[in-house]
N, C-alpha and C positions, 0 to 999 in steps of 0.2 A: 155911301160907301161903308159907313158902322153900322148901316142896317143890311146890305150884305154881307159882311164878316158875321154878323149874328145869327142869320139863318143860315151861313156855312158851317156855324160851330155846330148850331143844332141840330142842322144834318147829320153831322161827324160823330155828334155823341148818339143821338139815335141808332143810329144805324152799328154803333158800337154796342150798345144796350142790347141791339137785334140779334147781333151775331151772337154774342154772350150767351142768350135764351137759346138760340138755336144749339148753340154746343153742348149747353147743358142737358138739353132734351134731347139730346142723340147718347148721352150719355145713362141713359134712362134701358133698364133690362125688365124685363116679365119670366116669369119660372110659370111657366105652362103644364098643367097633366094635361095625357090623353088618353082617353078612352077607347078602344076603337074594337068592333064585332058584336057577336055576344045576340041573342035571342031576343026580340024577334026582327027587329028589322037591320042586323047589323048595321049600326051605325056606326059614326067619331064624331066623338063628342070631347071638347075641349074646355080645359077652368084655369082659372088663374089661381098661384098658389101664392105669389109675392113680389114684388117689385127690388129690384138695387141697382146702386151708382154704376157699375159695372160690368161685364160680360165676364170677367176673371169672377168675382163674387159668386153671378149667377148661375154661371156652370157649376162653382166649386156648391151652393146648395145645391142643385141638382143633382149633383152625385151623393150627396148624404141624403137627399128624398130617397131617391131610388136606394141605394143602399140599407136604409130602412124601410121601405115596404119588400124589398126582396128579403130580406130576411126573415121576415114573418110569413110572406109567399112559401118560401123554402121550408121554412119550419111544418106548414100545412102540407106539403109535399108537391106544390105546383113546382112547373118549370120557369128556372130565370135561365135569361142568357142576352142580356143586354133592355131586355124586356121582360114584363111578367106576365104569364100569359095563365091565368084564373082555367079552373077547371068548367067553369061557366063558357069557355069559349072568348071571355074579353080579354082582352090586351092591352097592357097599362104600359105608360111610359112619359117621360118627363124631358121637355125642353126651355132654352133659353132663346128668347126671341127682343129685338127693340123694341120700344114701345111703342113704335110705329107701324108695328107688324102687328096682325089680328090671324091668326091663322083658322078662325070663323068665318073668315072669307067677308066680303061689304055687309053693309046691311040695308035695309031699307029698298030693294031694287030699285036703285036709282042708276040715271042712266050716265 
């Protein structure tokens, strides 16, 4: 009986630790940069800039990053309208996604 109680308490402790780890993981947000278009292949490229504990902090950093880049682009006469449109044909933008989401898609070609 005591052994069963020990096993039960270990299972409860393990599940609490597992749920705490899951909850923490759900709080991580990644700031991504995205470049679209441009010669020669008209591709879409994503790159990571930073990671944050909350969506709100990530969104604030995204806005600051956009404002900084937009200011520089506008000073060079490039179009800014929620995205930055470079004269080279490349469009630049930023987005925040949970760390469980990779906008580049699946790696490897697995099934």
